N, CA, C and O of each residue as an XYZ file, in Angstrom:
496
protein
N      -0.118     16.549      3.952
C      -1.069     15.621      3.411
C      -2.462     15.883      3.983
O      -3.418     15.206      3.605
N      -2.585     16.827      4.862
C      -3.870     17.102      5.491
C      -4.886     17.691      4.520
O      -6.085     17.672      4.800
N      -4.428     18.213      3.384
C      -5.358     18.795      2.432
C      -5.934     17.770      1.467
O      -6.829     18.096      0.688
N      -5.442     16.548      1.503
C      -5.925     15.510      0.601
C      -7.016     14.691      1.277
O      -6.976     14.451      2.483
N      -7.987     14.268      0.480
C      -9.053     13.418      1.007
C      -8.487     12.023      1.260
O      -7.824     11.444      0.399
N      -8.757     11.497      2.444
C      -8.294     10.161      2.777
C      -9.470      9.357      3.299
O     -10.290      9.849      4.074
N      -9.534      8.116      2.861
C     -10.599      7.227      3.302
C     -10.031      6.210      4.270
O      -8.950      5.666      4.045
N     -10.734      5.959      5.313
C     -10.323      4.956      6.282
C     -11.337      3.825      6.262
O     -12.549      4.041      6.291
N     -10.808      2.627      6.211
C     -11.641      1.446      6.260
C     -11.623      0.963      7.693
O     -10.552      0.690      8.236
N     -12.761      0.852      8.305
C     -12.818      0.461      9.715
C     -12.538     -1.027      9.867
O     -13.273     -1.866      9.347
N     -11.489     -1.335     10.569
C     -11.176     -2.726     10.854
C     -11.125     -2.897     12.357
O     -10.755     -1.983     13.094
N     -11.492     -4.044     12.781
C     -11.436     -4.337     14.205
C     -10.280     -5.262     14.518
O      -9.921     -5.441     15.682
N      -9.691     -5.854     13.479
C      -8.525     -6.696     13.675
C      -7.287     -5.814     13.626
O      -7.150     -4.996     12.716
N      -6.393     -5.964     14.579
C      -5.164     -5.175     14.503
C      -4.287     -5.675     13.356
O      -4.249     -6.869     13.061
N      -3.605     -4.768     12.734
C      -2.689     -5.108     11.657
C      -1.301     -5.218     12.258
O      -0.854     -4.316     12.966
N      -0.627     -6.304     11.983
C       0.731     -6.495     12.491
C       1.586     -7.035     11.356
O       1.658     -8.244     11.136
N       2.226     -6.134     10.648
C       3.086     -6.517      9.535
C       4.324     -5.639      9.562
O       4.313     -4.544     10.125
N       5.384     -6.127      8.953
C       6.612     -5.347      8.863
C       6.921     -5.127      7.393
O       6.920     -6.066      6.596
N       7.184     -3.877      7.045
C       7.540     -3.521      5.679
C       8.638     -2.474      5.734
O       8.515     -1.459      6.419
N       9.694     -2.732      5.014
C      10.808     -1.784      4.932
C      11.341     -1.417      6.324
O      11.724     -0.273      6.573
N      11.357     -2.409      7.226
C      11.878     -2.201      8.571
C      10.942     -1.487      9.522
O      11.326     -1.160     10.645
N       9.719     -1.244      9.085
C       8.745     -0.536      9.924
C       7.613     -1.483     10.311
O       7.109     -2.240      9.482
N       7.223     -1.429     11.582
C       6.099     -2.228     12.048
C       4.818     -1.469     11.721
O       4.571     -0.387     12.253
N       4.007     -2.048     10.841
C       2.781     -1.408     10.382
C       1.631     -1.842     11.281
O       1.378     -3.034     11.451
N       0.935     -0.859     11.858
C      -0.179     -1.152     12.754
C      -1.506     -0.616     12.229
O      -2.564     -0.951     12.763
N      -1.459      0.214     11.186
C      -2.684      0.800     10.646
C      -2.487      1.026      9.156
O      -1.367      1.241      8.692
N      -3.579      0.975      8.414
C      -3.540      1.119      6.966
C      -4.584      2.132      6.530
O      -5.750      2.039      6.914
N      -4.159      3.103      5.726
C      -5.057      4.125      5.192
C      -4.852      4.167      3.685
O      -3.717      4.193      3.210
N      -5.944      4.174      2.932
C      -5.884      4.289      1.475
C      -6.485      5.636      1.094
O      -7.621      5.936      1.461
N      -5.733      6.445      0.362
C      -6.248      7.748     -0.066
C      -7.310      7.555     -1.144
O      -7.369      6.511     -1.793
N      -8.134      8.559     -1.321
C      -9.136      8.521     -2.385
C      -8.485      8.376     -3.748
O      -9.016      7.695     -4.625
N      -7.337      9.012     -3.928
C      -6.600      8.913     -5.184
C      -6.152      7.472     -5.436
O      -6.310      6.958     -6.543
N      -5.595      6.822     -4.414
C      -5.146      5.435     -4.553
C      -6.321      4.517     -4.859
O      -6.202      3.598     -5.670
N      -7.445      4.762     -4.218
C      -8.643      3.960     -4.451
C      -9.056      4.030     -5.922
O      -9.323      2.998     -6.537
N      -9.110      5.222     -6.482
C      -9.523      5.353     -7.881
C      -8.475      4.773     -8.827
O      -8.833      4.148     -9.825
N      -7.191      4.967     -8.535
C      -6.134      4.432     -9.403
C      -6.077      2.909     -9.366
O      -5.697      2.285    -10.357
N      -6.443      2.307     -8.250
C      -6.448      0.848     -8.154
C      -7.399      0.267     -9.198
O      -7.051     -0.682     -9.900
N      -8.590      0.834     -9.298
C      -9.548      0.365    -10.294
C      -9.103      0.653    -11.714
O      -9.253     -0.191    -12.598
N      -8.559      1.833    -11.941
C      -8.138      2.231    -13.286
C      -6.902      1.485    -13.773
O      -6.828      1.112    -14.944
N      -5.939      1.264    -12.898
C      -4.635      0.775    -13.336
C      -4.283     -0.647    -12.915
O      -3.365     -1.246    -13.475
N      -4.999     -1.193    -11.938
C      -4.646     -2.531    -11.452
C      -5.702     -3.557    -11.854
O      -5.387     -4.537    -12.529
N      -6.948     -3.339    -11.445
C      -7.997     -4.315    -11.765
C      -8.702     -3.995    -13.074
O      -9.354     -4.863    -13.654
N      -8.580     -2.769    -13.541
C      -9.248     -2.289    -14.765
C     -10.765     -2.379    -14.658
O     -11.464     -2.527    -15.660
N     -11.259     -2.289    -13.438
C     -12.703     -2.242    -13.195
C     -12.942     -1.479    -11.897
O     -12.033     -1.316    -11.083
N     -14.150     -1.025    -11.721
C     -14.474     -0.257    -10.517
C     -14.412     -1.169     -9.288
O     -14.927     -2.287     -9.300
N     -13.779     -0.672     -8.240
C     -13.665     -1.434     -6.994
C     -14.114     -0.557     -5.838
O     -14.124      0.670     -5.932
N     -14.482     -1.210     -4.751
C     -14.828     -0.410     -3.574
C     -13.621     -0.348     -2.641
O     -12.666     -1.111     -2.786
N     -13.680      0.551     -1.707
C     -12.559      0.791     -0.801
C     -12.183     -0.455     -0.006
O     -11.003     -0.709      0.231
N     -13.171     -1.221      0.400
C     -12.904     -2.435      1.173
C     -12.043     -3.417      0.381
O     -11.157     -4.055      0.950
N     -12.290     -3.549     -0.927
C     -11.497     -4.459     -1.758
C     -10.035     -4.024     -1.829
O      -9.129     -4.857     -1.768
N      -9.813     -2.735     -1.956
C      -8.441     -2.215     -2.023
C      -7.726     -2.466     -0.697
O      -6.581     -2.918     -0.683
N      -8.392     -2.177      0.403
C      -7.796     -2.402      1.719
C      -7.505     -3.874      1.969
O      -6.440     -4.217      2.482
N      -8.435     -4.740      1.615
C      -8.206     -6.174      1.790
C      -7.031     -6.645      0.950
O      -6.226     -7.459      1.404
N      -6.929     -6.137     -0.275
C      -5.829     -6.497     -1.165
C      -4.486     -6.130     -0.528
O      -3.599     -6.977     -0.419
N      -4.338     -4.884     -0.113
C      -3.068     -4.422      0.461
C      -2.784     -5.127      1.784
O      -1.655     -5.549      2.035
N      -3.790     -5.253      2.616
C      -3.628     -5.909      3.920
C      -3.140     -7.352      3.759
O      -2.212     -7.777      4.447
N      -3.761     -8.093      2.859
C      -3.391     -9.500      2.622
C      -1.954     -9.590      2.107
O      -1.186    -10.449      2.539
N      -1.602     -8.708      1.193
C      -0.240     -8.720      0.646
C       0.780     -8.358      1.724
O       1.877     -8.916      1.745
N       0.436     -7.441      2.608
C       1.319     -7.105      3.733
C       1.515     -8.308      4.647
O       2.641     -8.656      5.001
N       0.415     -8.934      5.021
C       0.478    -10.076      5.941
C       1.234    -11.252      5.336
O       1.912    -11.988      6.053
N       1.122    -11.433      4.018
C       1.802    -12.535      3.330
C       3.220    -12.172      2.891
O       3.894    -12.964      2.231
N       3.667    -10.972      3.262
C       5.006    -10.478      2.923
C       5.259    -10.502      1.420
O       6.323    -10.924      0.969
N       4.276    -10.049      0.649
C       4.380    -10.048     -0.808
C       4.594     -8.637     -1.364
O       4.450     -8.407     -2.565
N       4.939     -7.700     -0.483
C       5.253     -6.335     -0.894
C       6.722     -6.091     -0.573
O       7.190     -6.394      0.525
N       7.436     -5.544     -1.540
C       8.855     -5.254     -1.320
C       9.173     -3.856     -1.833
O       8.453     -3.295     -2.660
N      10.258     -3.317     -1.327
C      10.741     -2.017     -1.770
C      11.173     -2.127     -3.227
O      11.785     -3.119     -3.622
N      10.861     -1.126     -4.013
C      11.237     -1.103     -5.426
C      12.747     -0.983     -5.569
O      13.443     -0.574     -4.640
N      13.233     -1.340     -6.726
C      14.665     -1.244     -7.006
C      15.070      0.142     -7.494
O      16.221      0.335     -7.887
N      14.166      1.102     -7.481
C      14.420      2.419     -8.057
C      15.026      3.430     -7.081
O      15.051      4.621     -7.388
N      15.501      3.005     -5.945
C      16.057      3.917     -4.930
C      15.054      4.970     -4.487
O      15.437      6.083     -4.126
N      13.806      4.634     -4.512
C      12.740      5.522     -4.041
C      12.176      4.911     -2.761
O      11.600      3.824     -2.817
N      12.320      5.565     -1.617
C      11.866      4.967     -0.356
C      10.349      4.845     -0.228
O       9.863      4.218      0.712
N       9.598      5.432     -1.152
C       8.137      5.351     -1.081
C       7.549      4.460     -2.171
O       6.329      4.317     -2.252
N       8.388      3.862     -3.009
C       7.922      3.046     -4.132
C       8.040      1.565     -3.786
O       9.109      1.094     -3.398
N       6.936      0.835     -3.929
C       6.896     -0.577     -3.589
C       6.338     -1.398     -4.749
O       5.602     -0.888     -5.593
N       6.703     -2.678     -4.771
C       6.223     -3.616     -5.781
C       5.463     -4.725     -5.056
O       5.962     -5.307     -4.092
N       4.261     -5.006     -5.527
C       3.435     -6.072     -4.967
C       3.453     -7.241     -5.938
O       3.161     -7.064     -7.121
N       3.787     -8.423     -5.463
C       3.820     -9.641     -6.284
C       4.664     -9.469     -7.547
O       4.332    -10.026     -8.593
N       5.736     -8.714     -7.457
C       6.621     -8.452     -8.598
C       5.877     -7.906     -9.804
O       6.313     -8.112    -10.937
N       4.760     -7.212     -9.588
C       3.965     -6.729    -10.708
C       3.332     -5.358    -10.473
O       3.459     -4.480    -11.326
N       2.667     -5.153     -9.365
C       1.909     -3.921     -9.125
C       2.795     -2.884     -8.431
O       3.360     -3.144     -7.369
N       2.906     -1.702     -9.051
C       3.683     -0.617     -8.454
C       2.777      0.238     -7.582
O       1.695      0.650     -8.003
N       3.233      0.501     -6.359
C       2.447      1.255     -5.388
C       3.345      2.290     -4.715
O       4.522      2.034     -4.464
N       2.779      3.454     -4.428
C       3.487      4.485     -3.670
C       2.815      4.581     -2.303
O       1.598      4.738     -2.208
N       3.617      4.486     -1.255
C       3.085      4.553      0.111
C       4.027      5.365      0.987
O       5.242      5.365      0.793
N       3.442      6.048      1.943
C       4.203      6.813      2.926
C       3.906      6.248      4.304
O       2.914      5.544      4.498
N       4.763      6.557      5.251
C       4.606      6.051      6.606
C       4.576      7.210      7.582
O       5.328      8.176      7.458
N       3.701      7.089      8.542
C       3.562      8.114      9.570
C       3.670      7.420     10.923
O       2.950      6.461     11.201
N       4.572      7.916     11.753
C       4.741      7.352     13.089
C       3.467      7.602     13.881
O       2.979      8.730     13.947
N       2.933      6.550     14.478
C       1.690      6.686     15.232
C       1.964      7.375     16.561
O       3.029      7.212     17.157
N       0.997      8.136     17.003
C       1.126      8.822     18.282
C       1.048      7.815     19.416
O       0.486      6.729     19.268
N       1.616      8.189     20.534
C       1.682      7.291     21.682
C       0.306      6.782     22.106
O       0.169      5.622     22.494
N      -0.705      7.633     22.035
C      -2.044      7.220     22.459
C      -2.663      6.201     21.503
O      -3.594      5.489     21.877
N      -2.148      6.127     20.259
C      -2.660      5.172     19.285
C      -1.980      3.814     19.391
O      -2.491      2.820     18.875
N      -0.833      3.769     20.055
C      -0.040      2.551     20.100
C      -0.656      1.502     21.010
O      -1.178      1.802     22.084
N      -0.578      0.260     20.545
C      -1.071     -0.852     21.353
C       0.068     -1.501     22.128
O      -0.159     -2.245     23.082
N       1.277     -1.214     21.714
C       2.439     -1.740     22.430
C       3.416     -0.590     22.640
O       3.180      0.525     22.176
N       4.484     -0.857     23.323
C       5.461      0.186     23.582
C       6.429      0.415     22.435
O       7.296      1.284     22.530
N       6.302     -0.349     21.344
C       7.217     -0.247     20.213
C       6.759      0.823     19.228
O       5.578      1.168     19.173
N       7.694      1.336     18.464
C       7.347      2.296     17.417
C       6.534      1.584     16.342
O       6.962      0.573     15.785
N       5.375      2.120     16.067
C       4.514      1.548     15.042
C       4.126      2.647     14.070
O       4.089      3.827     14.417
N       3.837      2.232     12.846
C       3.567      3.187     11.787
C       2.203      2.969     11.159
O       1.665      1.863     11.131
N       1.677      4.054     10.665
C       0.475      4.046      9.851
C       0.976      4.064      8.412
O       1.739      4.951      8.030
N       0.552      3.088      7.615
C       0.928      3.048      6.206
C      -0.164      3.754      5.417
O      -1.336      3.387      5.494
N       0.229      4.764      4.662
C      -0.717      5.531      3.858
C      -0.438      5.227      2.394
O       0.597      5.621      1.857
N      -1.367      4.523      1.747
C      -1.221      4.198      0.330
C      -1.626      5.440     -0.454
O      -2.781      5.864     -0.409
N      -0.670      6.016     -1.170
C      -0.877      7.273     -1.884
C      -1.458      7.032     -3.271
O      -2.401      7.712     -3.674
N      -0.899      6.062     -4.011
C      -1.391      5.767     -5.356
C      -0.887      4.411     -5.827
O       0.029      3.832     -5.244
N      -1.493      3.928     -6.877
C      -1.033      2.746     -7.596
C      -0.627      3.224     -8.979
O      -1.400      3.899     -9.659
N       0.586      2.877     -9.398
C       1.078      3.330    -10.696
C       0.668      2.397    -11.826
O       0.655      2.801    -12.989
N       0.337      1.165    -11.498
C      -0.100      0.215    -12.516
C       0.621     -1.109    -12.382
O       1.363     -1.356    -11.431
N       0.371     -1.953    -13.377
C       0.993     -3.277    -13.418
C       2.190     -3.246    -14.361
O       2.098     -2.734    -15.476
N       3.296     -3.789    -13.914
C       4.459     -3.900    -14.785
C       4.145     -4.821    -15.958
O       4.650     -4.614    -17.062
N       3.318     -5.834    -15.726
C       2.976     -6.782    -16.787
C       2.133     -6.142    -17.886
O       2.045     -6.691    -18.984
N       1.515     -4.997    -17.618
C       0.755     -4.279    -18.643
C       1.669     -3.456    -19.542
O       1.242     -2.976    -20.592
N       2.912     -3.293    -19.136
C       3.882     -2.504    -19.887
C       4.636     -3.435    -20.831
O       5.337     -4.339    -20.375
N       4.505     -3.230    -22.124
C       5.138     -4.108    -23.117
C       6.655     -4.137    -22.993
O       7.262     -5.189    -23.191
N       7.285     -3.005    -22.668
C       8.735     -2.968    -22.525
C       9.188     -3.882    -21.395
O      10.186     -4.591    -21.535
N       8.468     -3.875    -20.280
C       8.814     -4.733    -19.147
C       8.629     -6.198    -19.521
O       9.470     -7.034    -19.190
N       7.534     -6.516    -20.208
C       7.264     -7.891    -20.623
C       8.369     -8.388    -21.543
O       8.805     -9.532    -21.417
N       8.833     -7.539    -22.475
C       9.916     -7.919    -23.384
C      11.208     -8.182    -22.626
O      11.943     -9.110    -22.963
N      11.496     -7.378    -21.605
C      12.704     -7.572    -20.811
C      12.667     -8.880    -20.033
O      13.702     -9.516    -19.837
N      11.486     -9.284    -19.591
C      11.343    -10.516    -18.823
C      11.549    -11.759    -19.688
O      11.924    -12.811    -19.170
N      11.311    -11.656    -20.993
C      11.417    -12.812    -21.913
C      12.847    -13.210    -22.172
O      13.099    -14.156    -22.918
Protein backbone atom coordinates (compact mmCIF):
# COMPACT_ATOMS: atom_id res chain seq x y z
CA UNK A 1 0.00 0.00 0.00
CA UNK A 2 3.05 2.25 0.09
CA UNK A 3 2.57 3.19 -3.56
CA UNK A 4 -0.87 4.69 -2.96
CA UNK A 5 -1.43 8.28 -1.93
CA UNK A 6 -2.76 8.50 1.61
CA UNK A 7 -4.02 11.55 3.42
CA UNK A 8 -3.74 11.94 7.15
CA UNK A 9 -5.99 14.22 9.10
CA UNK A 10 -4.16 15.62 12.10
CA UNK A 11 -6.06 14.97 15.28
CA UNK A 12 -4.95 15.68 18.76
CA UNK A 13 -7.63 13.57 20.41
CA UNK A 14 -6.72 9.92 20.71
CA UNK A 15 -9.09 7.53 19.00
CA UNK A 16 -10.29 4.66 21.15
CA UNK A 17 -12.77 2.42 19.39
CA UNK A 18 -13.14 -1.30 18.82
CA UNK A 19 -14.13 -2.71 15.45
CA UNK A 20 -14.09 -6.34 14.41
CA UNK A 21 -12.22 -7.25 17.60
CA UNK A 22 -9.45 -4.73 16.97
CA UNK A 23 -8.69 -1.71 19.14
CA UNK A 24 -8.47 1.23 16.74
CA UNK A 25 -6.07 3.98 17.80
CA UNK A 26 -5.52 5.82 14.50
CA UNK A 27 -7.53 6.55 11.38
CA UNK A 28 -6.21 7.14 7.85
CA UNK A 29 -8.37 7.89 4.80
CA UNK A 30 -6.82 7.24 1.39
CA UNK A 31 -7.17 9.79 -1.39
CA UNK A 32 -9.29 7.25 -3.26
CA UNK A 33 -11.69 6.87 -0.31
CA UNK A 34 -11.92 10.64 0.04
CA UNK A 35 -12.99 11.08 -3.59
CA UNK A 36 -15.40 8.11 -3.50
CA UNK A 37 -17.08 9.45 -0.36
CA UNK A 38 -18.16 12.56 -2.25
CA UNK A 39 -19.10 10.67 -5.41
CA UNK A 40 -20.95 7.74 -3.86
CA UNK A 41 -22.08 8.70 -0.36
CA UNK A 42 -22.83 12.43 -0.10
CA UNK A 43 -23.08 13.05 -3.87
CA UNK A 44 -21.26 16.34 -3.38
CA UNK A 45 -17.68 17.45 -2.96
CA UNK A 46 -16.37 17.01 0.59
CA UNK A 47 -13.13 17.82 2.29
CA UNK A 48 -10.93 15.30 4.04
CA UNK A 49 -11.86 16.56 7.50
CA UNK A 50 -15.56 15.80 6.84
CA UNK A 51 -14.79 12.23 5.80
CA UNK A 52 -12.60 11.66 8.85
CA UNK A 53 -15.17 13.14 11.22
CA UNK A 54 -17.87 10.96 9.65
CA UNK A 55 -15.91 7.72 10.09
CA UNK A 56 -14.57 8.68 13.52
CA UNK A 57 -18.06 9.49 14.86
CA UNK A 58 -19.49 6.25 13.48
CA UNK A 59 -16.64 4.29 15.07
CA UNK A 60 -17.13 5.95 18.45
CA UNK A 61 -20.91 5.40 18.30
CA UNK A 62 -20.40 1.74 17.30
CA UNK A 63 -22.42 2.22 14.10
CA UNK A 64 -20.00 0.31 11.86
CA UNK A 65 -20.29 -3.45 11.54
CA UNK A 66 -18.67 -6.19 9.51
CA UNK A 67 -20.54 -6.92 6.28
CA UNK A 68 -22.43 -10.16 5.83
CA UNK A 69 -20.44 -10.99 2.68
CA UNK A 70 -17.66 -12.99 4.39
CA UNK A 71 -15.19 -10.28 3.41
CA UNK A 72 -12.97 -9.29 6.37
CA UNK A 73 -12.36 -5.83 4.87
CA UNK A 74 -15.98 -4.95 4.00
CA UNK A 75 -18.00 -2.92 6.50
CA UNK A 76 -21.48 -1.40 6.65
CA UNK A 77 -22.10 1.98 8.29
CA UNK A 78 -25.62 2.65 9.63
CA UNK A 79 -26.91 -0.37 7.67
CA UNK A 80 -26.48 1.67 4.49
CA UNK A 81 -22.97 2.83 3.51
CA UNK A 82 -20.54 0.17 2.26
CA UNK A 83 -16.90 0.81 3.15
CA UNK A 84 -13.67 -1.13 2.59
CA UNK A 85 -11.04 -0.77 5.31
CA UNK A 86 -7.80 -2.50 6.21
CA UNK A 87 -6.00 -2.67 9.53
CA UNK A 88 -2.34 -2.27 10.25
CA UNK A 89 -0.82 -3.19 13.60
CA UNK A 90 0.78 -0.08 15.05
CA UNK A 91 4.46 -0.16 15.89
CA UNK A 92 5.48 -0.26 19.51
CA UNK A 93 6.76 3.33 19.43
CA UNK A 94 3.32 4.52 18.23
CA UNK A 95 1.41 2.77 21.00
CA UNK A 96 0.01 4.73 23.89
CA UNK A 97 -0.68 1.63 25.93
CA UNK A 98 0.81 -1.82 26.15
CA UNK A 99 -2.11 -3.37 24.23
CA UNK A 100 -2.16 -4.23 20.54
CA UNK A 101 -3.65 -1.29 18.70
CA UNK A 102 -4.41 -0.86 15.03
CA UNK A 103 -4.40 1.86 12.45
CA UNK A 104 -7.62 1.72 10.43
CA UNK A 105 -7.03 2.58 6.79
CA UNK A 106 -10.21 3.46 4.88
CA UNK A 107 -9.54 2.24 1.34
CA UNK A 108 -12.80 3.18 -0.41
CA UNK A 109 -16.53 3.71 -0.11
CA UNK A 110 -18.62 1.53 -2.41
CA UNK A 111 -21.80 3.56 -2.03
CA UNK A 112 -25.14 3.53 -0.29
CA UNK A 113 -27.25 0.39 -0.27
CA UNK A 114 -30.32 2.65 -0.23
CA UNK A 115 -29.26 4.05 -3.63
CA UNK A 116 -29.49 0.55 -5.09
CA UNK A 117 -33.05 -0.18 -6.26
CA UNK A 118 -32.62 -3.96 -5.86
CA UNK A 119 -31.68 -3.53 -2.19
CA UNK A 120 -34.58 -1.13 -1.59
CA UNK A 121 -37.01 -3.65 -3.15
CA UNK A 122 -35.67 -6.43 -0.90
CA UNK A 123 -36.17 -4.28 2.19
CA UNK A 124 -39.88 -3.68 1.34
